[in-house]
Backbone as XML, in Angstrom:
<?xml version="1.0"?>
<chain id="A" units="angstrom">
  <residue number="1" name="MET">
    <atom name="N" x="58.147" y="127.449" z="54.756"/>
    <atom name="CA" x="59.305" y="127.134" z="55.496"/>
    <atom name="C" x="60.410" y="126.742" z="54.532"/>
  </residue>
  <residue number="2" name="SER">
    <atom name="N" x="61.500" y="127.422" z="54.663"/>
    <atom name="CA" x="62.588" y="127.164" z="53.741"/>
    <atom name="C" x="63.563" y="126.184" z="54.366"/>
  </residue>
  <residue number="3" name="HIS">
    <atom name="N" x="64.128" y="125.390" z="53.522"/>
    <atom name="CA" x="65.024" y="124.345" z="53.992"/>
    <atom name="C" x="66.444" y="124.674" z="53.536"/>
  </residue>
  <residue number="4" name="THR">
    <atom name="N" x="67.358" y="124.796" z="54.478"/>
    <atom name="CA" x="68.756" y="125.097" z="54.138"/>
    <atom name="C" x="69.550" y="123.805" z="54.097"/>
  </residue>
  <residue number="5" name="PRO">
    <atom name="N" x="70.527" y="123.765" z="53.210"/>
    <atom name="CA" x="71.336" y="122.542" z="53.121"/>
    <atom name="C" x="72.098" y="122.295" z="54.414"/>
  </residue>
  <residue number="6" name="ASP">
    <atom name="N" x="72.312" y="121.041" z="54.687"/>
    <atom name="CA" x="73.006" y="120.633" z="55.900"/>
    <atom name="C" x="74.497" y="120.928" z="55.757"/>
  </residue>
  <residue number="7" name="THR">
    <atom name="N" x="75.064" y="121.708" z="56.629"/>
    <atom name="CA" x="76.483" y="122.066" z="56.580"/>
    <atom name="C" x="77.234" y="121.426" z="57.737"/>
  </residue>
  <residue number="8" name="ASN">
    <atom name="N" x="76.996" y="120.202" z="57.948"/>
    <atom name="CA" x="77.637" y="119.478" z="59.035"/>
    <atom name="C" x="79.101" y="119.229" z="58.672"/>
  </residue>
  <residue number="9" name="PRO">
    <atom name="N" x="80.054" y="119.628" z="59.509"/>
    <atom name="CA" x="81.466" y="119.466" z="59.190"/>
    <atom name="C" x="81.987" y="118.049" z="59.366"/>
  </residue>
  <residue number="10" name="GLN">
    <atom name="N" x="81.142" y="117.099" z="59.640"/>
    <atom name="CA" x="81.607" y="115.734" z="59.826"/>
    <atom name="C" x="82.109" y="115.171" z="58.505"/>
  </residue>
  <residue number="11" name="THR">
    <atom name="N" x="83.003" y="114.214" z="58.597"/>
    <atom name="CA" x="83.569" y="113.578" z="57.420"/>
    <atom name="C" x="82.527" y="112.675" z="56.785"/>
  </residue>
  <residue number="12" name="THR">
    <atom name="N" x="82.416" y="112.831" z="55.484"/>
    <atom name="CA" x="81.472" y="111.985" z="54.766"/>
    <atom name="C" x="82.171" y="110.690" z="54.387"/>
  </residue>
  <residue number="13" name="PRO">
    <atom name="N" x="81.420" y="109.660" z="54.117"/>
    <atom name="CA" x="82.043" y="108.375" z="53.767"/>
    <atom name="C" x="82.893" y="108.451" z="52.506"/>
  </residue>
  <residue number="14" name="ASP">
    <atom name="N" x="82.627" y="109.413" z="51.601"/>
    <atom name="CA" x="83.394" y="109.511" z="50.364"/>
    <atom name="C" x="84.811" y="110.015" z="50.608"/>
  </residue>
  <residue number="15" name="THR">
    <atom name="N" x="85.026" y="110.871" z="51.601"/>
    <atom name="CA" x="86.347" y="111.438" z="51.822"/>
    <atom name="C" x="87.154" y="110.692" z="52.866"/>
  </residue>
  <residue number="16" name="ALA">
    <atom name="N" x="86.575" y="109.853" z="53.632"/>
    <atom name="CA" x="87.281" y="109.147" z="54.698"/>
    <atom name="C" x="88.390" y="108.232" z="54.179"/>
  </residue>
  <residue number="17" name="PRO">
    <atom name="N" x="88.177" y="107.412" z="53.156"/>
    <atom name="CA" x="89.271" y="106.543" z="52.680"/>
    <atom name="C" x="90.436" y="107.352" z="52.117"/>
  </residue>
  <residue number="18" name="ASP">
    <atom name="N" x="90.158" y="108.496" z="51.470"/>
    <atom name="CA" x="91.216" y="109.317" z="50.895"/>
    <atom name="C" x="92.129" y="109.861" z="51.984"/>
  </residue>
  <residue number="19" name="THR">
    <atom name="N" x="91.557" y="110.315" z="53.072"/>
    <atom name="CA" x="92.336" y="110.842" z="54.184"/>
    <atom name="C" x="93.154" y="109.732" z="54.841"/>
  </residue>
  <residue number="20" name="ALA">
    <atom name="N" x="92.579" y="108.572" z="55.004"/>
    <atom name="CA" x="93.301" y="107.442" z="55.597"/>
    <atom name="C" x="94.446" y="107.003" z="54.703"/>
  </residue>
  <residue number="21" name="ALA">
    <atom name="N" x="94.241" y="107.040" z="53.397"/>
    <atom name="CA" x="95.299" y="106.658" z="52.466"/>
    <atom name="C" x="96.460" y="107.638" z="52.545"/>
  </residue>
  <residue number="22" name="ARG">
    <atom name="N" x="96.148" y="108.919" z="52.690"/>
    <atom name="CA" x="97.213" y="109.922" z="52.802"/>
    <atom name="C" x="98.022" y="109.722" z="54.076"/>
  </residue>
  <residue number="23" name="ARG">
    <atom name="N" x="97.359" y="109.366" z="55.152"/>
    <atom name="CA" x="98.067" y="109.147" z="56.418"/>
    <atom name="C" x="98.969" y="107.911" z="56.340"/>
  </residue>
  <residue number="24" name="SER">
    <atom name="N" x="98.600" y="106.911" z="55.572"/>
    <atom name="CA" x="99.405" y="105.687" z="55.495"/>
    <atom name="C" x="100.518" y="105.791" z="54.457"/>
  </residue>
  <residue number="25" name="GLU">
    <atom name="N" x="100.579" y="106.848" z="53.648"/>
    <atom name="CA" x="101.642" y="106.999" z="52.646"/>
    <atom name="C" x="102.996" y="107.283" z="53.295"/>
  </residue>
  <residue number="26" name="GLY">
    <atom name="N" x="103.010" y="108.040" z="54.370"/>
    <atom name="CA" x="104.274" y="108.413" z="55.011"/>
    <atom name="C" x="105.129" y="107.222" z="55.401"/>
  </residue>
  <residue number="27" name="PRO">
    <atom name="N" x="104.611" y="106.278" z="56.173"/>
    <atom name="CA" x="105.431" y="105.114" z="56.529"/>
    <atom name="C" x="105.832" y="104.274" z="55.324"/>
  </residue>
  <residue number="28" name="LEU">
    <atom name="N" x="104.973" y="104.185" z="54.323"/>
    <atom name="CA" x="105.326" y="103.409" z="53.129"/>
    <atom name="C" x="106.468" y="104.070" z="52.368"/>
  </residue>
  <residue number="29" name="ILE">
    <atom name="N" x="106.431" y="105.391" z="52.251"/>
    <atom name="CA" x="107.505" y="106.109" z="51.557"/>
    <atom name="C" x="108.810" y="105.974" z="52.334"/>
  </residue>
  <residue number="30" name="ALA">
    <atom name="N" x="108.745" y="106.086" z="53.651"/>
    <atom name="CA" x="109.947" y="105.926" z="54.470"/>
    <atom name="C" x="110.519" y="104.520" z="54.325"/>
  </residue>
  <residue number="31" name="CYS">
    <atom name="N" x="109.668" y="103.522" z="54.314"/>
    <atom name="CA" x="110.118" y="102.140" z="54.142"/>
    <atom name="C" x="110.756" y="101.939" z="52.767"/>
  </residue>
  <residue number="32" name="ALA">
    <atom name="N" x="110.159" y="102.528" z="51.736"/>
    <atom name="CA" x="110.713" y="102.419" z="50.379"/>
    <atom name="C" x="112.089" y="103.082" z="50.301"/>
  </residue>
  <residue number="33" name="LEU">
    <atom name="N" x="112.262" y="104.227" z="50.945"/>
    <atom name="CA" x="113.559" y="104.902" z="50.934"/>
    <atom name="C" x="114.616" y="104.085" z="51.675"/>
  </residue>
  <residue number="34" name="VAL">
    <atom name="N" x="114.246" y="103.503" z="52.803"/>
    <atom name="CA" x="115.188" y="102.664" z="53.547"/>
    <atom name="C" x="115.591" y="101.454" z="52.710"/>
  </residue>
  <residue number="35" name="LEU">
    <atom name="N" x="114.645" y="100.825" z="52.047"/>
    <atom name="CA" x="114.959" y="99.673" z="51.194"/>
    <atom name="C" x="115.841" y="100.075" z="50.016"/>
  </residue>
  <residue number="36" name="ALA">
    <atom name="N" x="115.599" y="101.256" z="49.419"/>
    <atom name="CA" x="116.418" y="101.722" z="48.299"/>
    <atom name="C" x="117.852" y="101.971" z="48.742"/>
  </residue>
  <residue number="37" name="VAL">
    <atom name="N" x="118.039" y="102.572" z="49.903"/>
    <atom name="CA" x="119.394" y="102.807" z="50.421"/>
    <atom name="C" x="120.078" y="101.484" z="50.724"/>
  </residue>
  <residue number="38" name="LEU">
    <atom name="N" x="119.374" y="100.558" z="51.332"/>
    <atom name="CA" x="119.940" y="99.246" z="51.637"/>
    <atom name="C" x="120.342" y="98.511" z="50.356"/>
  </residue>
  <residue number="39" name="LEU">
    <atom name="N" x="119.504" y="98.566" z="49.349"/>
    <atom name="CA" x="119.821" y="97.936" z="48.071"/>
    <atom name="C" x="121.052" y="98.580" z="47.440"/>
  </residue>
  <residue number="40" name="GLY">
    <atom name="N" x="121.146" y="99.901" z="47.513"/>
    <atom name="CA" x="122.320" y="100.594" z="46.984"/>
    <atom name="C" x="123.594" y="100.197" z="47.691"/>
  </residue>
  <residue number="41" name="VAL">
    <atom name="N" x="123.523" y="100.045" z="49.012"/>
    <atom name="CA" x="124.697" y="99.638" z="49.786"/>
    <atom name="C" x="125.099" y="98.209" z="49.428"/>
  </residue>
  <residue number="42" name="LEU">
    <atom name="N" x="124.123" y="97.328" z="49.220"/>
    <atom name="CA" x="124.439" y="95.938" z="48.889"/>
    <atom name="C" x="124.993" y="95.787" z="47.484"/>
  </residue>
  <residue number="43" name="ILE">
    <atom name="N" x="124.514" y="96.584" z="46.541"/>
    <atom name="CA" x="124.946" y="96.463" z="45.145"/>
    <atom name="C" x="126.245" y="97.221" z="44.881"/>
  </residue>
  <residue number="44" name="SER">
    <atom name="N" x="126.550" y="98.230" z="45.645"/>
    <atom name="CA" x="127.719" y="99.074" z="45.420"/>
    <atom name="C" x="129.027" y="98.298" z="45.273"/>
  </residue>
  <residue number="45" name="PRO">
    <atom name="N" x="129.346" y="97.324" z="46.130"/>
    <atom name="CA" x="130.606" y="96.599" z="45.939"/>
    <atom name="C" x="130.649" y="95.796" z="44.640"/>
  </residue>
  <residue number="46" name="LEU">
    <atom name="N" x="129.516" y="95.368" z="44.152"/>
    <atom name="CA" x="129.495" y="94.602" z="42.905"/>
    <atom name="C" x="129.765" y="95.486" z="41.704"/>
  </residue>
  <residue number="47" name="VAL">
    <atom name="N" x="129.317" y="96.716" z="41.753"/>
    <atom name="CA" x="129.456" y="97.628" z="40.623"/>
    <atom name="C" x="130.806" y="98.327" z="40.634"/>
  </residue>
  <residue number="48" name="ASN">
    <atom name="N" x="131.299" y="98.682" z="41.793"/>
    <atom name="CA" x="132.522" y="99.474" z="41.913"/>
    <atom name="C" x="133.741" y="98.623" z="42.247"/>
  </residue>
  <residue number="49" name="GLN">
    <atom name="N" x="133.930" y="97.544" z="41.539"/>
    <atom name="CA" x="135.083" y="96.700" z="41.804"/>
    <atom name="C" x="136.316" y="97.283" z="41.127"/>
  </residue>
  <residue number="50" name="PRO">
    <atom name="N" x="137.389" y="97.460" z="41.874"/>
    <atom name="CA" x="138.618" y="97.975" z="41.261"/>
    <atom name="C" x="139.290" y="96.901" z="40.418"/>
  </residue>
  <residue number="51" name="ALA">
    <atom name="N" x="140.086" y="97.350" z="39.458"/>
    <atom name="CA" x="140.859" y="96.410" z="38.656"/>
    <atom name="C" x="141.943" y="95.806" z="39.533"/>
  </residue>
  <residue number="52" name="ARG">
    <atom name="N" x="142.105" y="94.518" z="39.444"/>
    <atom name="CA" x="143.091" y="93.834" z="40.270"/>
    <atom name="C" x="144.101" y="93.147" z="39.374"/>
  </residue>
  <residue number="53" name="ALA">
    <atom name="N" x="145.350" y="93.262" z="39.737"/>
    <atom name="CA" x="146.412" y="92.636" z="38.961"/>
    <atom name="C" x="147.099" y="91.541" z="39.756"/>
  </residue>
  <residue number="54" name="GLU">
    <atom name="N" x="146.386" y="90.917" z="40.676"/>
    <atom name="CA" x="147.016" y="89.898" z="41.496"/>
    <atom name="C" x="147.144" y="88.566" z="40.773"/>
  </residue>
  <residue number="55" name="MET">
    <atom name="N" x="146.508" y="88.410" z="39.649"/>
    <atom name="CA" x="146.566" y="87.158" z="38.920"/>
    <atom name="C" x="147.569" y="87.245" z="37.766"/>
  </residue>
  <residue number="56" name="VAL">
    <atom name="N" x="148.671" y="87.943" z="37.978"/>
    <atom name="CA" x="149.714" y="88.092" z="36.976"/>
    <atom name="C" x="150.876" y="87.183" z="37.361"/>
  </residue>
  <residue number="57" name="ALA">
    <atom name="N" x="151.377" y="86.471" z="36.373"/>
    <atom name="CA" x="152.549" y="85.618" z="36.592"/>
    <atom name="C" x="153.553" y="85.885" z="35.482"/>
  </residue>
  <residue number="58" name="GLU">
    <atom name="N" x="154.821" y="85.901" z="35.850"/>
    <atom name="CA" x="155.877" y="86.150" z="34.864"/>
    <atom name="C" x="156.916" y="85.043" z="34.976"/>
  </residue>
  <residue number="59" name="ASN">
    <atom name="N" x="157.288" y="84.511" z="33.821"/>
    <atom name="CA" x="158.284" y="83.460" z="33.775"/>
    <atom name="C" x="159.130" y="83.681" z="32.528"/>
  </residue>
  <residue number="60" name="GLY">
    <atom name="N" x="160.309" y="84.213" z="32.718"/>
    <atom name="CA" x="161.183" y="84.490" z="31.584"/>
    <atom name="C" x="160.590" y="85.583" z="30.706"/>
  </residue>
  <residue number="61" name="HIS">
    <atom name="N" x="160.368" y="85.252" z="29.441"/>
    <atom name="CA" x="159.848" y="86.245" z="28.502"/>
    <atom name="C" x="158.321" y="86.205" z="28.389"/>
  </residue>
  <residue number="62" name="LEU">
    <atom name="N" x="157.649" y="85.346" z="29.166"/>
    <atom name="CA" x="156.187" y="85.245" z="29.126"/>
    <atom name="C" x="155.557" y="85.881" z="30.356"/>
  </residue>
  <residue number="63" name="VAL">
    <atom name="N" x="154.496" y="86.644" z="30.124"/>
    <atom name="CA" x="153.704" y="87.231" z="31.197"/>
    <atom name="C" x="152.263" y="86.787" z="30.971"/>
  </residue>
  <residue number="64" name="THR">
    <atom name="N" x="151.617" y="86.256" z="31.995"/>
    <atom name="CA" x="150.224" y="85.825" z="31.878"/>
    <atom name="C" x="149.367" y="86.624" z="32.840"/>
  </residue>
  <residue number="65" name="LEU">
    <atom name="N" x="148.136" y="86.849" z="32.437"/>
    <atom name="CA" x="147.176" y="87.592" z="33.247"/>
    <atom name="C" x="145.815" y="86.952" z="33.053"/>
  </residue>
  <residue number="66" name="THR">
    <atom name="N" x="145.131" y="86.691" z="34.139"/>
    <atom name="CA" x="143.756" y="86.187" z="34.051"/>
    <atom name="C" x="142.808" y="87.307" z="34.443"/>
  </residue>
  <residue number="67" name="ALA">
    <atom name="N" x="141.631" y="87.303" z="33.838"/>
    <atom name="CA" x="140.624" y="88.331" z="34.112"/>
    <atom name="C" x="139.241" y="87.747" z="33.876"/>
  </residue>
  <residue number="68" name="ARG">
    <atom name="N" x="138.235" y="88.428" z="34.415"/>
    <atom name="CA" x="136.841" y="88.046" z="34.178"/>
    <atom name="C" x="136.356" y="88.822" z="32.969"/>
  </residue>
  <residue number="69" name="GLY">
    <atom name="N" x="135.753" y="88.135" z="32.033"/>
    <atom name="CA" x="135.188" y="88.769" z="30.849"/>
    <atom name="C" x="133.713" y="88.458" z="30.762"/>
  </residue>
  <residue number="70" name="GLY">
    <atom name="N" x="132.906" y="89.124" z="31.564"/>
    <atom name="CA" x="131.478" y="88.814" z="31.589"/>
    <atom name="C" x="131.257" y="87.506" z="32.320"/>
  </residue>
  <residue number="71" name="ASN">
    <atom name="N" x="130.749" y="86.515" z="31.617"/>
    <atom name="CA" x="130.493" y="85.206" z="32.228"/>
    <atom name="C" x="131.652" y="84.241" z="32.050"/>
  </residue>
  <residue number="72" name="GLU">
    <atom name="N" x="132.709" y="84.684" z="31.383"/>
    <atom name="CA" x="133.820" y="83.794" z="31.078"/>
    <atom name="C" x="135.105" y="84.314" z="31.694"/>
  </residue>
  <residue number="73" name="ASP">
    <atom name="N" x="136.055" y="83.415" z="31.865"/>
    <atom name="CA" x="137.396" y="83.812" z="32.284"/>
    <atom name="C" x="138.248" y="83.989" z="31.039"/>
  </residue>
  <residue number="74" name="ILE">
    <atom name="N" x="139.176" y="84.932" z="31.118"/>
    <atom name="CA" x="140.040" y="85.252" z="29.987"/>
    <atom name="C" x="141.485" y="85.075" z="30.434"/>
  </residue>
  <residue number="75" name="LEU">
    <atom name="N" x="142.300" y="84.536" z="29.568"/>
    <atom name="CA" x="143.725" y="84.395" z="29.811"/>
    <atom name="C" x="144.459" y="85.197" z="28.745"/>
  </residue>
  <residue number="76" name="LEU">
    <atom name="N" x="145.286" y="86.135" z="29.175"/>
    <atom name="CA" x="146.122" y="86.924" z="28.269"/>
    <atom name="C" x="147.554" y="86.461" z="28.435"/>
  </residue>
  <residue number="77" name="VAL">
    <atom name="N" x="148.223" y="86.222" z="27.329"/>
    <atom name="CA" x="149.618" y="85.787" z="27.356"/>
    <atom name="C" x="150.429" y="86.770" z="26.521"/>
  </residue>
  <residue number="78" name="LEU">
    <atom name="N" x="151.376" y="87.437" z="27.162"/>
    <atom name="CA" x="152.260" y="88.383" z="26.478"/>
    <atom name="C" x="153.612" y="87.722" z="26.296"/>
  </residue>
  <residue number="79" name="ASP">
    <atom name="N" x="154.011" y="87.575" z="25.041"/>
    <atom name="CA" x="155.315" y="87.006" z="24.701"/>
    <atom name="C" x="156.231" y="88.174" z="24.368"/>
  </residue>
  <residue number="80" name="ASN">
    <atom name="N" x="157.097" y="88.535" z="25.318"/>
    <atom name="CA" x="157.973" y="89.693" z="25.122"/>
    <atom name="C" x="159.004" y="89.458" z="24.017"/>
  </residue>
  <residue number="81" name="ARG">
    <atom name="N" x="159.445" y="88.231" z="23.852"/>
    <atom name="CA" x="160.450" y="87.944" z="22.841"/>
    <atom name="C" x="159.862" y="88.068" z="21.433"/>
  </residue>
  <residue number="82" name="ALA">
    <atom name="N" x="158.690" y="87.504" z="21.209"/>
    <atom name="CA" x="158.049" y="87.564" z="19.885"/>
    <atom name="C" x="157.196" y="88.814" z="19.713"/>
  </residue>
  <residue number="83" name="GLU">
    <atom name="N" x="157.005" y="89.583" z="20.764"/>
    <atom name="CA" x="156.189" y="90.799" z="20.762"/>
    <atom name="C" x="154.769" y="90.522" z="20.271"/>
  </residue>
  <residue number="84" name="LYS">
    <atom name="N" x="154.169" y="89.492" z="20.872"/>
    <atom name="CA" x="152.798" y="89.109" z="20.523"/>
    <atom name="C" x="151.970" y="88.988" z="21.799"/>
  </residue>
  <residue number="85" name="LEU">
    <atom name="N" x="150.689" y="89.339" z="21.674"/>
    <atom name="CA" x="149.732" y="89.206" z="22.758"/>
    <atom name="C" x="148.662" y="88.233" z="22.299"/>
  </residue>
  <residue number="86" name="SER">
    <atom name="N" x="148.451" y="87.174" z="23.070"/>
    <atom name="CA" x="147.448" y="86.170" z="22.727"/>
    <atom name="C" x="146.327" y="86.227" z="23.748"/>
  </residue>
  <residue number="87" name="LEU">
    <atom name="N" x="145.107" y="86.128" z="23.268"/>
    <atom name="CA" x="143.915" y="86.172" z="24.113"/>
    <atom name="C" x="143.205" y="84.839" z="23.993"/>
  </residue>
  <residue number="88" name="TYR">
    <atom name="N" x="142.993" y="84.196" z="25.153"/>
    <atom name="CA" x="142.314" y="82.907" z="25.198"/>
    <atom name="C" x="141.061" y="83.021" z="26.052"/>
  </residue>
  <residue number="89" name="LYS">
    <atom name="N" x="140.046" y="82.257" z="25.660"/>
    <atom name="CA" x="138.823" y="82.148" z="26.451"/>
    <atom name="C" x="138.864" y="80.812" z="27.163"/>
  </residue>
  <residue number="90" name="VAL">
    <atom name="N" x="138.597" y="80.825" z="28.476"/>
    <atom name="CA" x="138.595" y="79.597" z="29.266"/>
    <atom name="C" x="137.180" y="79.045" z="29.242"/>
  </residue>
  <residue number="91" name="GLY">
    <atom name="N" x="137.038" y="77.809" z="28.727"/>
    <atom name="CA" x="135.728" y="77.186" z="28.596"/>
    <atom name="C" x="135.220" y="76.608" z="29.901"/>
  </residue>
  <residue number="92" name="ALA">
    <atom name="N" x="134.017" y="76.058" z="29.841"/>
    <atom name="CA" x="133.355" y="75.505" z="31.030"/>
    <atom name="C" x="134.111" y="74.301" z="31.585"/>
  </residue>
  <residue number="93" name="GLN">
    <atom name="N" x="134.763" y="73.542" z="30.746"/>
    <atom name="CA" x="135.479" y="72.346" z="31.186"/>
    <atom name="C" x="136.974" y="72.620" z="31.319"/>
  </residue>
  <residue number="94" name="ASN">
    <atom name="N" x="137.329" y="73.887" z="31.608"/>
    <atom name="CA" x="138.724" y="74.331" z="31.725"/>
    <atom name="C" x="139.511" y="74.108" z="30.438"/>
  </residue>
  <residue number="95" name="THR">
    <atom name="N" x="138.850" y="74.299" z="29.312"/>
    <atom name="CA" x="139.513" y="74.214" z="28.022"/>
    <atom name="C" x="139.863" y="75.629" z="27.561"/>
  </residue>
  <residue number="96" name="LEU">
    <atom name="N" x="140.923" y="75.750" z="26.776"/>
    <atom name="CA" x="141.351" y="77.033" z="26.242"/>
    <atom name="C" x="140.980" y="77.132" z="24.776"/>
  </residue>
  <residue number="97" name="GLU">
    <atom name="N" x="140.403" y="78.262" z="24.406"/>
    <atom name="CA" x="140.083" y="78.524" z="23.005"/>
    <atom name="C" x="140.711" y="79.859" z="22.636"/>
  </residue>
  <residue number="98" name="MET">
    <atom name="N" x="141.606" y="79.849" z="21.622"/>
    <atom name="CA" x="142.243" y="81.098" z="21.223"/>
    <atom name="C" x="141.204" y="82.010" z="20.568"/>
  </residue>
  <residue number="99" name="VAL">
    <atom name="N" x="141.153" y="83.227" z="21.046"/>
    <atom name="CA" x="140.217" y="84.202" z="20.508"/>
    <atom name="C" x="140.922" y="85.110" z="19.519"/>
  </residue>
  <residue number="100" name="GLN">
    <atom name="N" x="142.136" y="85.571" z="19.877"/>
    <atom name="CA" x="142.844" y="86.515" z="19.021"/>
    <atom name="C" x="144.327" y="86.515" z="19.357"/>
  </residue>
  <residue number="101" name="ARG">
    <atom name="N" x="145.149" y="86.755" z="18.342"/>
    <atom name="CA" x="146.583" y="86.971" z="18.545"/>
    <atom name="C" x="146.926" y="88.293" z="17.872"/>
  </residue>
  <residue number="102" name="VAL">
    <atom name="N" x="147.601" y="89.154" z="18.621"/>
    <atom name="CA" x="147.914" y="90.499" z="18.144"/>
    <atom name="C" x="149.422" y="90.671" z="18.067"/>
  </residue>
  <residue number="103" name="ASP">
    <atom name="N" x="149.891" y="91.166" z="16.919"/>
    <atom name="CA" x="151.291" y="91.510" z="16.755"/>
    <atom name="C" x="151.459" y="92.930" z="17.294"/>
  </residue>
  <residue number="104" name="LEU">
    <atom name="N" x="152.158" y="93.093" z="18.400"/>
    <atom name="CA" x="152.226" y="94.384" z="19.079"/>
    <atom name="C" x="152.874" y="95.496" z="18.253"/>
  </residue>
  <residue number="105" name="PRO">
    <atom name="N" x="154.000" y="95.268" z="17.540"/>
    <atom name="CA" x="154.547" y="96.359" z="16.723"/>
    <atom name="C" x="153.550" y="96.857" z="15.662"/>
  </residue>
  <residue number="106" name="GLU">
    <atom name="N" x="152.820" y="95.927" z="15.035"/>
    <atom name="CA" x="151.804" y="96.346" z="14.053"/>
    <atom name="C" x="150.676" y="97.127" z="14.715"/>
  </residue>
  <residue number="107" name="LEU">
    <atom name="N" x="150.264" y="96.683" z="15.903"/>
    <atom name="CA" x="149.198" y="97.363" z="16.627"/>
    <atom name="C" x="149.594" y="98.798" z="16.961"/>
  </residue>
  <residue number="108" name="PHE">
    <atom name="N" x="150.797" y="98.989" z="17.490"/>
    <atom name="CA" x="151.238" y="100.333" z="17.851"/>
    <atom name="C" x="151.477" y="101.192" z="16.614"/>
  </residue>
  <residue number="109" name="GLU">
    <atom name="N" x="151.963" y="100.595" z="15.530"/>
    <atom name="CA" x="152.182" y="101.345" z="14.286"/>
    <atom name="C" x="150.858" y="101.834" z="13.700"/>
  </residue>
  <residue number="110" name="SER">
    <atom name="N" x="149.837" y="100.977" z="13.689"/>
    <atom name="CA" x="148.539" y="101.403" z="13.160"/>
    <atom name="C" x="147.886" y="102.446" z="14.068"/>
  </residue>
  <residue number="111" name="ALA">
    <atom name="N" x="148.075" y="102.325" z="15.384"/>
    <atom name="CA" x="147.527" y="103.327" z="16.305"/>
    <atom name="C" x="148.211" y="104.668" z="16.099"/>
  </residue>
  <residue number="112" name="ARG">
    <atom name="N" x="149.526" y="104.654" z="15.886"/>
    <atom name="CA" x="150.268" y="105.890" z="15.635"/>
    <atom name="C" x="149.819" y="106.535" z="14.332"/>
  </residue>
  <residue number="113" name="ALA">
    <atom name="N" x="149.583" y="105.725" z="13.303"/>
    <atom name="CA" x="149.125" y="106.251" z="12.004"/>
    <atom name="C" x="147.733" y="106.861" z="12.133"/>
  </residue>
  <residue number="114" name="ARG">
    <atom name="N" x="146.835" y="106.225" z="12.864"/>
    <atom name="CA" x="145.488" y="106.784" z="13.061"/>
    <atom name="C" x="145.546" y="108.096" z="13.825"/>
  </residue>
  <residue number="115" name="ARG">
    <atom name="N" x="146.428" y="108.168" z="14.804"/>
    <atom name="CA" x="146.546" y="109.382" z="15.601"/>
    <atom name="C" x="147.039" y="110.540" z="14.744"/>
  </residue>
  <residue number="116" name="LEU">
    <atom name="N" x="147.925" y="110.247" z="13.796"/>
    <atom name="CA" x="148.492" y="111.280" z="12.924"/>
    <atom name="C" x="147.618" y="111.564" z="11.719"/>
  </residue>
  <residue number="117" name="GLY">
    <atom name="N" x="146.470" y="110.879" z="11.605"/>
    <atom name="CA" x="145.534" y="111.150" z="10.525"/>
    <atom name="C" x="145.612" y="110.207" z="9.348"/>
  </residue>
  <residue number="118" name="GLY">
    <atom name="N" x="146.419" y="109.193" z="9.459"/>
    <atom name="CA" x="146.503" y="108.210" z="8.381"/>
    <atom name="C" x="145.488" y="107.113" z="8.565"/>
  </residue>
  <residue number="119" name="ASN">
    <atom name="N" x="145.527" y="106.114" z="7.685"/>
    <atom name="CA" x="144.605" y="104.975" z="7.788"/>
    <atom name="C" x="145.232" y="103.948" z="8.623"/>
  </residue>
</chain>
């Protein structure tokens, strides 16, 4: 008497968890996509902020502008009479620290020389 292998089409215990895992992937992927879109919508205004010039003040020959510079506030002061631009860093205790002063005619002259191939 010959014995033939059992060809029962029932699911074996080895394949049952794999099939169940595949069925549960769909809702998880949909949930992940919804969360990714929601995160993108929430972060978008933080990344795509337009430049704003509402913090500009002018008094005579002085023009001031405040801006965010990373974690610090920056104050720019343009002296039209002396043709100088001063950059200040605003400290934690509302103190001002001069970072740089630029002579505008020299700045534009050196930029023009670089553009024309000079040093």
